[in-house]
N, C-alpha and C positions, 0 to 999 in steps of 0.2 A: 368644740369646733362646730361651726355652722354647716348646715346641710345645703348642698348645691342642688337646686331644682333645675331641671332641664328647661331651657328657654322654649323648646318646641311644645311643651305642654301648655304654655300660656299664649301660643299664637292664635290669632282669631280664626274661627271657623266661619266660612262664608257661604252664602246661598249660591244657587246656580248662576246668578248674574255676576258673581265674582266681586261684588262691591258691598252688599248688605251682609251684616253679621247675622248668623243663624240664631234661632231662639236658644239653643243649647250651647252657645259660645261662652267660653270661660276666660276670655282674654281680660286683661286688666281694665280696659275701658268698659266692657260690658259688666264686669263685676262691680265697677264703681257706679253703675246705673245709667251709663250713657249709651245704651243699646238703641237701635232704631225703633221708632214708634210704628204702630200698625199702618198709619198713613204713609210713613216713609217706606215701609215695606211694600205697600200697594203701589206706590209711585215707582219704586225700583222695579217691581214686576212688570208694570206697564211699559216702562222705558226698555227693559230687557226684551220684552215681547216685540215691541216695535222695532228694536234693533235687529232682532232675528228675522222679522218679516222683511225688513229692508235687505238683509243679506240674502234671503231666499229669493226675493225679487231680482236682485242683481245677478244671482246665479242663473235664474231662469232666463233673464234677458241675455246673458252671455251665451247660454245654450242655444237660445232662439237665433241669435246673430250667427253663431257657428253653423247651425243648420242651414240658415239662409246662404252663408258663404259656400257651404258644401254644395247646396242645390245649384247655386250660380256657377260653381266650378264644373259640375256635371253638365249643365246646359252649355257652358263655353266649350267643353270638350266635345260634346255632341255636335255643336255648330261647326267647330273646327274640322271634325271628321267629315261632315257633310260638304263643307267648302272644299276640302281636299279631294273628295270623291267627285265633285262637280268639276274641279280643275282638271283632274285626271281624265274625266270623260270628254271635256272640251278639247284637251290636248290630243286625245286619241281621235276625235272627230276631225280635228285640223290636219293631223297626220294622214288620215284616210282621204281627206279632200285633196291634200297635196299629191298623194300617190295616184289618186284618180285623175288629177289634172296632168300628171306626167304620162299616163297610160295612152299610147297612141291608138291602140285598138278600141279603147272606150270612146276616145274622141271621134274615130271613124264611125263607130256604131251610132253615136248621137247625131253625126251629120246625116247618115243614111235615114235614121228615124225622122229627123226634121224634114228630109226630103220627101217623106211620105211612104217609105217602104214598111212593110209589116215587120214585126220583131224577128220572125223566123227568117224572112228574106234578108234582113239586115245582118243578122248573125252569120248566115251562110256567106254573104258577100264579104264580111270582115274576115272570116276564116279563109276564104279563097285568096284575098289580098295578102294576108299574113303568110300563107303558104307560098305564094308567088315571090315573096321577098326572100325566101330561102331559109326561113327559120320556123321550126316547129316548137320553139320554146315560148312559153308564155311569160309575160312580164311578172316580176316578183311582186308579191302582195305585201 
C-alpha cells in the first residue's frame, strides 16, 4: 500500500512579500529547479518595499487629513461660540436700549442735561418731578 504524504508539507514557503518562494522552500516547483533567481528576489524585495512605502504614505496622508479636519472642527466650534456670544451681547444691548428708551425718568434727565443743568441739579429735578406724580416706585430694569 502506498504511503499518503500530507499535501501541507509540499506547500510553498514564501518570503515576507507573499509572492517569492523562500530559499528553503521545498515545494514541487522549487524542487524541480524553478525557484526564483537572485535578480527576481531583489526585484520582489524592491517592489515589496515600494508598496509598503506607498501604504505608509497613504496612512500618513490620511492621518494628516484627519488632523486638519479636527483642527477645522475646533476652529468652527470656537467661531460659532464667539458668534453666539456676540449675538447674545448685541441682544442684551438692544434690550437695554429699549428699556432706556421707555424710561420716562431717563428721558427727563437727558432733557434737563441738554438744557444745561448740572448732573446733580438734573437728578434732583427728576426726583422731585417723579415724587410729584405720586409714585415712589422706580421703573423696572
